[in-house]
N, CA, C and O atoms as a printed pandas DataFrame, in Angstrom:
     atom_number atom_name residue_name chain_id  residue_number  x_coord  y_coord  z_coord
0              1         N          MET        A               1  -21.144    4.985    2.660
1              2        CA          MET        A               1  -20.086    4.879    3.661
2              3         C          MET        A               1  -19.196    3.677    3.331
3              4         O          MET        A               1  -19.678    2.571    3.085
4              5         N          HIS        A               2  -17.899    3.924    3.333
5              6        CA          HIS        A               2  -16.947    2.869    3.006
6              7         C          HIS        A               2  -16.340    2.275    4.263
7              8         O          HIS        A               2  -16.200    2.948    5.285
8              9         N          LYS        A               3  -15.981    0.994    4.167
9             10        CA          LYS        A               3  -15.351    0.304    5.281
10            11         C          LYS        A               3  -13.949    0.865    5.503
11            12         O          LYS        A               3  -13.240    1.164    4.542
12            13         N          LYS        A               4  -13.551    1.006    6.755
13            14        CA          LYS        A               4  -12.231    1.526    7.076
14            15         C          LYS        A               4  -11.166    0.529    6.632
15            16         O          LYS        A               4  -11.268   -0.664    6.918
16            17         N          LEU        A               5  -10.150    1.019    5.934
17            18        CA          LEU        A               5   -9.109    0.149    5.404
18            19         C          LEU        A               5   -7.952   -0.011    6.396
19            20         O          LEU        A               5   -7.714    0.859    7.233
20            21         N          HIS        A               6   -7.246   -1.125    6.290
21            22        CA          HIS        A               6   -6.133   -1.396    7.190
22            23         C          HIS        A               6   -4.832   -0.787    6.687
23            24         O          HIS        A               6   -3.803   -0.864    7.359
24            25         N          ILE        A               7   -4.882   -0.179    5.501
25            26        CA          ILE        A               7   -3.677    0.387    4.890
26            27         C          ILE        A               7   -3.894    1.866    4.608
27            28         O          ILE        A               7   -4.966    2.281    4.169
28            29         N          LYS        A               8   -2.844    2.661    4.871
29            30        CA          LYS        A               8   -2.902    4.094    4.613
30            31         C          LYS        A               8   -1.721    4.496    3.740
31            32         O          LYS        A               8   -0.764    3.738    3.588
32            33         N          LYS        A               9   -1.794    5.679    3.176
33            34        CA          LYS        A               9   -0.711    6.227    2.379
34            35         C          LYS        A               9    0.546    6.339    3.251
35            36         O          LYS        A               9    0.471    6.809    4.386
36            37         N          GLY        A              10    1.691    5.912    2.728
37            38        CA          GLY        A              10    2.944    5.994    3.471
38            39         C          GLY        A              10    3.317    4.721    4.202
39            40         O          GLY        A              10    4.453    4.593    4.660
40            41         N          ASP        A              11    2.385    3.764    4.329
41            42        CA          ASP        A              11    2.671    2.484    4.981
42            43         C          ASP        A              11    3.614    1.646    4.126
43            44         O          ASP        A              11    3.623    1.761    2.901
44            45         N          THR        A              12    4.408    0.800    4.783
45            46        CA          THR        A              12    5.229   -0.166    4.073
46            47         C          THR        A              12    4.468   -1.484    4.097
47            48         O          THR        A              12    4.091   -1.977    5.160
48            49         N          VAL        A              13    4.246   -2.051    2.907
49            50        CA          VAL        A              13    3.423   -3.252    2.804
50            51         C          VAL        A              13    4.158   -4.378    2.080
51            52         O          VAL        A              13    5.161   -4.163    1.399
52            53         N          TYR        A              14    3.619   -5.587    2.254
53            54        CA          TYR        A              14    4.119   -6.806    1.622
54            55         C          TYR        A              14    2.981   -7.361    0.771
55            56         O          TYR        A              14    1.836   -7.418    1.222
56            57         N          VAL        A              15    3.295   -7.773   -0.463
57            58        CA          VAL        A              15    2.274   -8.341   -1.342
58            59         C          VAL        A              15    2.218   -9.838   -1.073
59            60         O          VAL        A              15    3.197  -10.549   -1.299
60            61         N          ASN        A              16    1.050  -10.326   -0.579
61            62        CA          ASN        A              16    0.964  -11.730   -0.182
62            63         C          ASN        A              16    0.304  -12.629   -1.217
63            64         O          ASN        A              16    0.218  -13.837   -0.997
64            65         N          SER        A              17   -0.166  -12.085   -2.340
65            66        CA          SER        A              17   -0.694  -12.940   -3.389
66            67         C          SER        A              17   -0.708  -12.195   -4.712
67            68         O          SER        A              17   -0.611  -10.968   -4.754
68            69         N          GLY        A              18   -0.830  -12.948   -5.782
69            70        CA          GLY        A              18   -0.859  -12.360   -7.114
70            71         C          GLY        A              18    0.498  -12.440   -7.781
71            72         O          GLY        A              18    1.417  -13.084   -7.273
72            73         N          GLU        A              19    0.617  -11.785   -8.920
73            74        CA          GLU        A              19    1.837  -11.833   -9.719
74            75         C          GLU        A              19    3.026  -11.192   -9.001
75            76         O          GLU        A              19    4.167  -11.615   -9.189
76            77         N          ALA        A              20    2.763  -10.179   -8.185
77            78        CA          ALA        A              20    3.832   -9.447   -7.490
78            79         C          ALA        A              20    4.115  -10.018   -6.099
79            80         O          ALA        A              20    4.720   -9.342   -5.268
80            81         N          ARG        A              21    3.685  -11.253   -5.839
81            82        CA          ARG        A              21    3.841  -11.876   -4.520
82            83         C          ARG        A              21    5.288  -11.835   -4.024
83            84         O          ARG        A              21    6.229  -12.123   -4.763
84            85         N          GLY        A              22    5.433  -11.466   -2.741
85            86        CA          GLY        A              22    6.755  -11.442   -2.129
86            87         C          GLY        A              22    7.443  -10.093   -2.197
87            88         O          GLY        A              22    8.477   -9.897   -1.559
88            89         N          GLN        A              23    6.891   -9.161   -2.953
89            90        CA          GLN        A              23    7.511   -7.840   -3.074
90            91         C          GLN        A              23    7.062   -6.925   -1.934
91            92         O          GLN        A              23    5.967   -7.064   -1.388
92            93         N          LYS        A              24    7.944   -5.989   -1.598
93            94        CA          LYS        A              24    7.647   -5.011   -0.555
94            95         C          LYS        A              24    7.743   -3.618   -1.149
95            96         O          LYS        A              24    8.482   -3.393   -2.107
96            97         N          GLY        A              25    6.994   -2.683   -0.576
97            98        CA          GLY        A              25    7.054   -1.310   -1.057
98            99         C          GLY        A              25    6.227   -0.374   -0.203
99           100         O          GLY        A              25    5.491   -0.795    0.690
100          101         N          ARG        A              26    6.369    0.924   -0.506
101          102        CA          ARG        A              26    5.655    1.960    0.234
102          103         C          ARG        A              26    4.383    2.328   -0.531
103          104         O          ARG        A              26    4.405    2.437   -1.757
104          105         N          VAL        A              27    3.290    2.517    0.181
105          106        CA          VAL        A              27    2.013    2.881   -0.443
106          107         C          VAL        A              27    2.075    4.357   -0.854
107          108         O          VAL        A              27    2.316    5.239   -0.030
108          109         N          LEU        A              28    1.849    4.599   -2.156
109          110        CA          LEU        A              28    1.883    5.966   -2.676
110          111         C          LEU        A              28    0.499    6.601   -2.666
111          112         O          LEU        A              28    0.357    7.809   -2.477
112          113         N          GLU        A              29   -0.522    5.766   -2.873
113          114        CA          GLU        A              29   -1.885    6.280   -3.000
114          115         C          GLU        A              29   -2.871    5.172   -2.664
115          116         O          GLU        A              29   -2.614    4.003   -2.952
116          117         N          VAL        A              30   -4.007    5.534   -2.054
117          118        CA          VAL        A              30   -5.055    4.567   -1.752
118          119         C          VAL        A              30   -6.351    5.043   -2.387
119          120         O          VAL        A              30   -6.782    6.174   -2.164
120          121         N          GLU        A              31   -6.977    4.161   -3.192
121          122        CA          GLU        A              31   -8.272    4.457   -3.804
122          123         C          GLU        A              31   -9.338    3.748   -2.974
123          124         O          GLU        A              31   -9.581    2.556   -3.165
124          125         N          VAL        A              32   -9.969    4.465   -2.062
125          126        CA          VAL        A              32  -10.900    3.888   -1.101
126          127         C          VAL        A              32  -12.121    3.279   -1.784
127          128         O          VAL        A              32  -12.533    2.173   -1.433
128          129         N          LYS        A              33  -12.703    3.977   -2.746
129          130        CA          LYS        A              33  -13.908    3.483   -3.416
130          131         C          LYS        A              33  -13.651    2.193   -4.177
131          132         O          LYS        A              33  -14.506    1.307   -4.196
132          133         N          LYS        A              34  -12.492    2.073   -4.803
133          134        CA          LYS        A              34  -12.153    0.881   -5.590
134          135         C          LYS        A              34  -11.455   -0.188   -4.758
135          136         O          LYS        A              34  -11.192   -1.284   -5.255
136          137         N          GLN        A              35  -11.149    0.119   -3.491
137          138        CA          GLN        A              35  -10.453   -0.803   -2.581
138          139         C          GLN        A              35   -9.091   -1.215   -3.162
139          140         O          GLN        A              35   -8.717   -2.387   -3.110
140          141         N          ARG        A              36   -8.363   -0.247   -3.709
141          142        CA          ARG        A              36   -7.071   -0.526   -4.330
142          143         C          ARG        A              36   -6.022    0.449   -3.839
143          144         O          ARG        A              36   -6.342    1.534   -3.353
144          145         N          ALA        A              37   -4.751    0.050   -3.971
145          146        CA          ALA        A              37   -3.643    0.904   -3.562
146          147         C          ALA        A              37   -2.546    0.839   -4.615
147          148         O          ALA        A              37   -2.375   -0.182   -5.282
148          149         N          ILE        A              38   -1.808    1.928   -4.760
149          150        CA          ILE        A              38   -0.658    1.961   -5.656
150          151         C          ILE        A              38    0.581    1.867   -4.767
151          152         O          ILE        A              38    0.798    2.708   -3.894
152          153         N          VAL        A              39    1.390    0.829   -5.001
153          154        CA          VAL        A              39    2.571    0.567   -4.187
154          155         C          VAL        A              39    3.814    0.819   -5.029
155          156         O          VAL        A              39    3.915    0.366   -6.170
156          157         N          GLU        A              40    4.770    1.561   -4.436
157          158        CA          GLU        A              40    6.004    1.941   -5.121
158          159         C          GLU        A              40    6.791    0.714   -5.607
159          160         O          GLU        A              40    7.166   -0.144   -4.808
160          161         N          GLY        A              41    7.035    0.639   -6.917
161          162        CA          GLY        A              41    7.854   -0.425   -7.495
162          163         C          GLY        A              41    7.177   -1.778   -7.622
163          164         O          GLY        A              41    7.826   -2.755   -7.995
164          165         N          VAL        A              42    5.880   -1.858   -7.320
165          166        CA          VAL        A              42    5.160   -3.135   -7.367
166          167         C          VAL        A              42    4.065   -3.064   -8.435
167          168         O          VAL        A              42    3.440   -2.019   -8.617
168          169         N          ASN        A              43    3.833   -4.177   -9.138
169          170        CA          ASN        A              43    2.802   -4.282  -10.167
170          171         C          ASN        A              43    3.045   -3.276  -11.295
171          172         O          ASN        A              43    2.153   -2.512  -11.663
172          173         N          MET        A              44    4.265   -3.288  -11.837
173          174        CA          MET        A              44    4.645   -2.347  -12.899
174          175         C          MET        A              44    3.993   -2.721  -14.231
175          176         O          MET        A              44    3.910   -3.896  -14.590
176          177         N          ILE        A              45    3.529   -1.692  -14.959
177          178        CA          ILE        A              45    2.956   -1.891  -16.285
178          179         C          ILE        A              45    3.693   -0.995  -17.276
179          180         O          ILE        A              45    4.328   -0.016  -16.884
180          181         N          SER        A              46    3.605   -1.335  -18.561
181          182        CA          SER        A              46    4.171   -0.500  -19.621
182          183         C          SER        A              46    3.027    0.269  -20.257
183          184         O          SER        A              46    2.084   -0.323  -20.780
184          185         N          LYS        A              47    3.115    1.582  -20.210
185          186        CA          LYS        A              47    2.058    2.417  -20.776
186          187         C          LYS        A              47    2.606    3.123  -22.013
187          188         O          LYS        A              47    3.629    3.804  -21.947
188          189         N          HIS        A              48    1.920    2.955  -23.137
189          190        CA          HIS        A              48    2.319    3.603  -24.381
190          191         C          HIS        A              48    1.723    5.001  -24.390
191          192         O          HIS        A              48    0.513    5.169  -24.239
192          193         N          THR        A              49    2.584    6.010  -24.570
193          194        CA          THR        A              49    2.092    7.391  -24.533
194          195         C          THR        A              49    2.432    8.135  -25.816
195          196         O          THR        A              49    3.473    7.908  -26.433
196          197         N          LYS        A              50    1.529    9.029  -26.201
197          198        CA          LYS        A              50    1.768    9.918  -27.337
198          199         C          LYS        A              50    2.634   11.071  -26.835
199          200         O          LYS        A              50    2.677   11.332  -25.633
200          201         N          PRO        A              51    3.317   11.753  -27.731
201          202        CA          PRO        A              51    4.094   12.923  -27.292
202          203         C          PRO        A              51    3.182   13.976  -26.645
203          204         O          PRO        A              51    2.104   14.286  -27.154
204          205         N          ASN        A              52    3.643   14.512  -25.520
205          206        CA          ASN        A              52    2.897   15.582  -24.842
206          207         C          ASN        A              52    3.896   16.509  -24.158
207          208         O          ASN        A              52    5.106   16.313  -24.280
208          209         N          ALA        A              53    3.402   17.515  -23.438
209          210        CA          ALA        A              53    4.279   18.502  -22.800
210          211         C          ALA        A              53    5.213   17.844  -21.792
211          212         O          ALA        A              53    6.380   18.221  -21.680
212          213         N          GLU        A              54    4.703   16.870  -21.068
213          214        CA          GLU        A              54    5.497   16.194  -20.034
214          215         C          GLU        A              54    6.551   15.273  -20.653
215          216         O          GLU        A              54    7.672   15.168  -20.154
216          217         N          ASN        A              55    6.174   14.612  -21.744
217          218        CA          ASN        A              55    7.056   13.660  -22.416
218          219         C          ASN        A              55    7.062   13.985  -23.916
219          220         O          ASN        A              55    6.258   13.425  -24.662
220          221         N          PRO        A              56    7.962   14.887  -24.377
221          222        CA          PRO        A              56    7.916   15.372  -25.755
222          223         C          PRO        A              56    8.105   14.283  -26.821
223          224         O          PRO        A              56    7.601   14.421  -27.936
224          225         N          ASN        A              57    8.824   13.204  -26.491
225          226        CA          ASN        A              57    9.065   12.150  -27.477
226          227         C          ASN        A              57    7.994   11.057  -27.458
227          228         O          ASN        A              57    7.898   10.279  -28.407
228          229         N          GLY        A              58    7.204   10.988  -26.414
229          230        CA          GLY        A              58    6.239    9.896  -26.282
230          231         C          GLY        A              58    6.987    8.620  -25.950
231          232         O          GLY        A              58    8.069    8.678  -25.367
232          233         N          GLY        A              59    6.433    7.466  -26.310
233          234        CA          GLY        A              59    7.122    6.201  -26.072
234          235         C          GLY        A              59    6.471    5.385  -24.978
235          236         O          GLY        A              59    5.312    5.602  -24.622
236          237         N          ILE        A              60    7.240    4.435  -24.447
237          238        CA          ILE        A              60    6.723    3.507  -23.443
238          239         C          ILE        A              60    7.216    3.922  -22.062
239          240         O          ILE        A              60    8.417    4.080  -21.840
240          241         N          ILE        A              61    6.275    4.096  -21.138
241          242        CA          ILE        A              61    6.599    4.503  -19.764
242          243         C          ILE        A              61    6.249    3.359  -18.818
243          244         O          ILE        A              61    5.181    2.757  -18.928
244          245         N          LYS        A              62    7.155    3.065  -17.892
245          246        CA          LYS        A              62    6.880    2.060  -16.858
246          247         C          LYS        A              62    6.247    2.791  -15.676
247          248         O          LYS        A              62    6.790    3.785  -15.194
248          249         N          LYS        A              63    5.091    2.292  -15.208
249          250        CA          LYS        A              63    4.453    2.917  -14.047
250          251         C          LYS        A              63    3.740    1.863  -13.211
251          252         O          LYS        A              63    3.484    0.753  -13.677
252          253         N          GLU        A              64    3.421    2.225  -11.964
253          254        CA          GLU        A              64    2.759    1.303  -11.039
254          255         C          GLU        A              64    1.265    1.258  -11.331
255          256         O          GLU        A              64    0.634    2.290  -11.561
256          257         N          ALA        A              65    0.709    0.051  -11.318
257          258        CA          ALA        A              65   -0.730   -0.119  -11.473
258          259         C          ALA        A              65   -1.321   -0.402  -10.097
259          260         O          ALA        A              65   -0.627   -0.923   -9.224
260          261         N          PRO        A              66   -2.595   -0.064   -9.891
261          262        CA          PRO        A              66   -3.217   -0.334   -8.589
262          263         C          PRO        A              66   -3.284   -1.830   -8.307
263          264         O          PRO        A              66   -3.407   -2.643   -9.224
264          265         N          ILE        A              67   -3.201   -2.178   -7.037
265          266        CA          ILE        A              67   -3.279   -3.567   -6.594
266          267         C          ILE        A              67   -4.349   -3.631   -5.509
267          268         O          ILE        A              67   -4.466   -2.705   -4.706
268          269         N          HIS        A              68   -5.134   -4.714   -5.474
269          270        CA          HIS        A              68   -6.245   -4.794   -4.533
270          271         C          HIS        A              68   -5.743   -4.851   -3.094
271          272         O          HIS        A              68   -4.739   -5.501   -2.802
272          273         N          ILE        A              69   -6.451   -4.161   -2.198
273          274        CA          ILE        A              69   -6.097   -4.060   -0.779
274          275         C          ILE        A              69   -5.971   -5.446   -0.127
275          276         O          ILE        A              69   -5.131   -5.647    0.749
276          277         N          SER        A              70   -6.811   -6.397   -0.559
277          278        CA          SER        A              70   -6.800   -7.728    0.057
278          279         C          SER        A              70   -5.505   -8.485   -0.217
279          280         O          SER        A              70   -5.201   -9.453    0.480
280          281         N          ASN        A              71   -4.742   -8.061   -1.217
281          282        CA          ASN        A              71   -3.478   -8.717   -1.543
282          283         C          ASN        A              71   -2.298   -8.095   -0.813
283          284         O          ASN        A              71   -1.155   -8.500   -1.024
284          285         N          LEU        A              72   -2.564   -7.113    0.044
285          286        CA          LEU        A              72   -1.500   -6.413    0.767
286          287         C          LEU        A              72   -1.617   -6.669    2.261
287          288         O          LEU        A              72   -2.714   -6.765    2.810
288          289         N          ILE        A              73   -0.452   -6.777    2.911
289          290        CA          ILE        A              73   -0.435   -6.902    4.367
290          291         C          ILE        A              73    0.644   -5.969    4.898
291          292         O          ILE        A              73    1.729   -5.864    4.325
292          293         N          LEU        A              74    0.336   -5.302    5.989
293          294        CA          LEU        A              74    1.243   -4.325    6.580
294          295         C          LEU        A              74    2.487   -4.992    7.140
295          296         O          LEU        A              74    2.423   -6.127    7.613
296          297         N          LEU        A              75    3.629   -4.292    7.092
297          298        CA          LEU        A              75    4.851   -4.809    7.693
298          299         C          LEU        A              75    4.999   -4.245    9.098
299          300         O          LEU        A              75    4.766   -3.060    9.336
300          301         N          ASP        A              76    5.392   -5.116   10.024
301          302        CA          ASP        A              76    5.589   -4.740   11.423
302          303         C          ASP        A              76    6.687   -3.679   11.511
303          304         O          ASP        A              76    7.765   -3.878   10.952
304          305         N          PRO        A              77    6.442   -2.548   12.204
305          306        CA          PRO        A              77    7.480   -1.507   12.302
306          307         C          PRO        A              77    8.722   -1.970   13.066
307          308         O          PRO        A              77    9.816   -1.450   12.843
308          309         N          LYS        A              78    8.560   -2.934   13.954
309          310        CA          LYS        A              78    9.682   -3.415   14.766
310          311         C          LYS        A              78   10.528   -4.446   14.018
311          312         O          LYS        A              78   11.731   -4.253   13.843
312          313         N          SER        A              79    9.897   -5.549   13.574
313          314        CA          SER        A              79   10.644   -6.659   12.982
314          315         C          SER        A              79   10.714   -6.612   11.456
315          316         O          SER        A              79   11.575   -7.261   10.861
316          317         N          GLY        A              80    9.825   -5.858   10.816
317          318        CA          GLY        A              80    9.811   -5.804    9.358
318          319         C          GLY        A              80    9.139   -7.004    8.719
319          320         O          GLY        A              80    9.256   -7.213    7.512
320          321         N          GLU        A              81    8.425   -7.805    9.530
321          322        CA          GLU        A              81    7.705   -8.974    9.020
322          323         C          GLU        A              81    6.238   -8.620    8.811
323          324         O          GLU        A              81    5.722   -7.707    9.456
324          325         N          PRO        A              82    5.555   -9.344    7.903
325          326        CA          PRO        A              82    4.131   -9.090    7.701
326          327         C          PRO        A              82    3.328   -9.355    8.976
327          328         O          PRO        A              82    3.574  -10.336    9.678
328          329         N          THR        A              83    2.383   -8.488    9.266
329          330        CA          THR        A              83    1.564   -8.630   10.462
330          331         C          THR        A              83    0.141   -8.155   10.203
331          332         O          THR        A              83   -0.096   -7.271    9.381
332          333         N          ARG        A              84   -0.803   -8.761   10.921
333          334        CA          ARG        A              84   -2.172   -8.261   10.888
334          335         C          ARG        A              84   -2.228   -7.051   11.805
335          336         O          ARG        A              84   -1.364   -6.869   12.664
336          337         N          ILE        A              85   -3.255   -6.222   11.617
337          338        CA          ILE        A              85   -3.365   -5.050   12.481
338          339         C          ILE        A              85   -4.672   -5.070   13.250
339          340         O          ILE        A              85   -5.656   -5.680   12.832
340          341         N          GLY        A              86   -4.656   -4.381   14.395
341          342        CA          GLY        A              86   -5.850   -4.212   15.200
342          343         C          GLY        A              86   -6.007   -2.741   15.504
343          344         O          GLY        A              86   -5.128   -1.935   15.199
344          345         N          ARG        A              87   -7.128   -2.396   16.103
345          346        CA          ARG        A              87   -7.345   -1.010   16.518
346          347         C          ARG        A              87   -7.679   -0.994   17.997
347          348         O          ARG        A              87   -8.437   -1.832   18.485
348          349         N          LYS        A              88   -7.100   -0.026   18.709
349          350        CA          LYS        A              88   -7.389    0.117   20.135
350          351         C          LYS        A              88   -7.298    1.585   20.521
351          352         O          LYS        A              88   -6.700    2.395   19.814
352          353         N          LEU        A              89   -7.902    1.908   21.656
353          354        CA          LEU        A              89   -7.825    3.271   22.175
354          355         C          LEU        A              89   -6.513    3.437   22.916
355          356         O          LEU        A              89   -6.157    2.602   23.748
356          357         N          ASN        A              90   -5.785    4.520   22.617
357          358        CA          ASN        A              90   -4.538    4.772   23.339
358          359         C          ASN        A              90   -4.814    5.615   24.580
359          360         O          ASN        A              90   -5.967    5.915   24.890
360          361         N          ASP        A              91   -3.752    5.994   25.289
361          362        CA          ASP        A              91   -3.903    6.749   26.544
362          363         C          ASP        A              91   -4.574    8.115   26.353
363          364         O          ASP        A              91   -5.129    8.666   27.304
364          365         N          LYS        A              92   -4.526    8.665   25.130
365          366        CA          LYS        A              92   -5.169    9.949   24.857
366          367         C          LYS        A              92   -6.590    9.759   24.341
367          368         O          LYS        A              92   -7.190   10.691   23.806
368          369         N          ASN        A              93   -7.134    8.535   24.503
369          370        CA          ASN        A              93   -8.498    8.193   24.095
370          371         C          ASN        A              93   -8.707    8.350   22.584
371          372         O          ASN        A              93   -9.778    8.751   22.129
372          373         N          LYS        A              94   -7.648    8.021   21.813
373          374        CA          LYS        A              94   -7.721    8.107   20.362
374          375         C          LYS        A              94   -7.527    6.707   19.782
375          376         O          LYS        A              94   -6.685    5.945   20.257
376          377         N          LEU        A              95   -8.311    6.371   18.751
377          378        CA          LEU        A              95   -8.222    5.058   18.117
378          379         C          LEU        A              95   -6.960    4.992   17.261
379          380         O          LEU        A              95   -6.779    5.801   16.351
380          381         N          VAL        A              96   -6.088    4.026   17.554
381          382        CA          VAL        A              96   -4.844    3.863   16.805
382          383         C          VAL        A              96   -4.704    2.442   16.297
383          384         O          VAL        A              96   -5.285    1.512   16.855
384          385         N          ARG        A              97   -3.924    2.279   15.226
385          386        CA          ARG        A              97   -3.651    0.942   14.692
386          387         C          ARG        A              97   -2.441    0.370   15.430
387          388         O          ARG        A              97   -1.506    1.096   15.769
388          389         N          TYR        A              98   -2.471   -0.939   15.673
389          390        CA          TYR        A              98   -1.316   -1.576   16.299
390          391         C          TYR        A              98   -1.043   -2.916   15.638
391          392         O          TYR        A              98   -1.933   -3.540   15.062
392          393         N          SER        A              99    0.208   -3.342   15.735
393          394        CA          SER        A              99    0.633   -4.615   15.148
394          395         C          SER        A              99    0.234   -5.756   16.065
395          396         O          SER        A              99    0.497   -5.713   17.267
396          397         N          LYS        A             100   -0.408   -6.791   15.496
397          398        CA          LYS        A             100   -0.823   -7.931   16.307
398          399         C          LYS        A             100    0.380   -8.788   16.691
399          400         O          LYS        A             100    0.331   -9.521   17.679
400          401         N          LYS        A             101    1.475   -8.695   15.903
401          402        CA          LYS        A             101    2.667   -9.520   16.148
402          403         C          LYS        A             101    3.477   -8.980   17.328
403          404         O          LYS        A             101    3.802   -9.715   18.260
404          405         N          SER        A             102    3.799   -7.681   17.273
405          406        CA          SER        A             102    4.645   -7.103   18.326
406          407         C          SER        A             102    3.864   -6.279   19.335
407          408         O          SER        A             102    4.387   -5.955   20.402
408          409         N          GLY        A             103    2.623   -5.935   19.017
409          410        CA          GLY        A             103    1.819   -5.108   19.912
410          411         C          GLY        A             103    2.160   -3.636   19.818
411          412         O          GLY        A             103    1.584   -2.818   20.535
412          413         N          GLU        A             104    3.097   -3.287   18.937
413          414        CA          GLU        A             104    3.550   -1.898   18.801
414          415         C          GLU        A             104    2.564   -1.059   18.000
415          416         O          GLU        A             104    1.944   -1.539   17.050
416          417         N          GLU        A             105    2.431    0.202   18.399
417          418        CA          GLU        A             105    1.541    1.144   17.723
418          419         C          GLU        A             105    2.110    1.502   16.359
419          420         O          GLU        A             105    3.319    1.681   16.215
420          421         N          ILE        A             106    1.240    1.607   15.355
421          422        CA          ILE        A             106    1.674    1.975   14.008
422          423         C          ILE        A             106    1.371    3.451   13.785
423          424         O          ILE        A             106    0.230    3.891   13.919
424          425         N          LYS        A             107    2.396    4.198   13.448
425          426        CA          LYS        A             107    2.249    5.637   13.246
426          427         C          LYS        A             107    1.678    5.919   11.870
427          428         O          LYS        A             107    1.479    7.079   11.510
C-alpha cells in the first residue's frame, strides 16, 4: 500500500528545490511507486535516439524527466501562489483536497 500523494495528474505545481527551482508547470504523469512526477516543461533532458518509425532521422530529443514529489508544491487555484494542501470531508461526505492558504477546494 502506497501513501496518498498530494499531487495528481493535471495539477499546476511549483518546483521548490533542485535544478529546476522556481519553475511552474502542469503535471503530465505521476509515478506513485517511485514517488515521482513528470511536469510539463520542467527538468528537461536531451535523449539521443536511433532512427525509428516515430523519428525516422533519429537525433537528439528534448523531453521531461521525472522529478521527485517532495520537490513539488501545489499552486493555489485562487492566487496562483504555492500552498500546502489538506484533506477534509465536503458537504457530500466526500474527502477533497483544499488549499491551506485560501481554504478553497482543489478540483
